[in-house]
C-alpha positions in Angstrom: -10.4 -8.8 -1.6 -8.9 -5.1 -0.6 -11.1 -3.5 2.4 -9.6 0.1 1.7 -7.6 2.1 -0.8 -4.7 2.9 0.7 -1.3 5.4 -0.4 0.6 1.8 -1.4 -2.9 1.6 -4.3 -2.9 5.4 -4.6 0.4 5.8 -6.2 0.6 2.4 -7.6 -2.4 4.1 -9.9 -0.6 7.8 -9.9 2.4 5.7 -11.4 0.1 5.0 -15.0 -2.0 8.2 -14.4 1.8 10.3 -14.5 2.7 8.7 -17.0 -0.4 9.2 -19.2 0.4 13.0 -18.7 -3.3 13.3 -16.7 -2.7 15.7 -13.9 -3.5 14.6 -10.2 -5.8 17.0 -9.5 -8.2 15.7 -12.4 -8.5 12.6 -10.8 -10.9 11.6 -8.3 -10.1 8.4 -6.3 -12.6 7.1 -4.0 -11.0 5.1 -0.6 -13.3 2.6 -0.7 -13.2 -0.1 -3.2 -16.0 -1.5 -5.2 -17.1 -4.1 -7.3 -16.9 -3.9 -9.8 -14.5 -1.4 -10.1 -14.3 1.4 -13.3 -13.0 4.2 -15.0 -15.1 6.4 -15.8 -15.7 10.3 -17.4 -17.5 12.8 -14.3 -19.7 15.3 -15.5 -17.7 18.0 -14.1 -14.8 16.4 -16.6 -12.3 14.9 -13.9 -11.8 11.2 -13.9 -12.9 8.6 -11.8 -11.1 5.5 -10.8 -12.9 3.0 -8.8 -10.5 0.0 -7.2 -11.9 -3.3 -7.8 -12.4 -4.4 -4.9 -12.0 -8.1 -5.4 -9.9 -10.3 -7.0 -6.0 -9.2 -6.8 -4.9 -5.3 -6.9 -2.1 -6.1 -9.3 -4.2 -7.7 -11.6 -6.9 -5.2 -12.1 -4.1 -2.4 -12.2 -2.4 -3.9 -15.0 -5.7 -3.6 -16.7 -6.4 0.6 -15.8 -4.3 1.8 -18.8 -6.8 0.2 -21.0 -9.5 1.2 -18.8 -8.4 5.1 -19.2 -7.5 4.9 -22.7 -11.5 3.8 -23.1 -12.6 6.8 -21.7 -10.2 9.7 -22.4 -9.5 9.0 -26.4 -11.8 10.8 -28.6 -14.9 8.8 -29.9 
């Protein structure tokens, strides 16, 4: 169980978003993980990435790119 999102987790998320060409200023990453974690487009256009609190971070991270693609792909 993850208690807080630290620089280590944020850097791992940035590796994925950088590779996808998403500017870091367009991201909102709350420091408090929650269950369920989620990725959503906010009304202001920014991408909110809420880290999953339960389970292994590495496992959640492995599915992050797919979740980002779901909310950033044109419908």
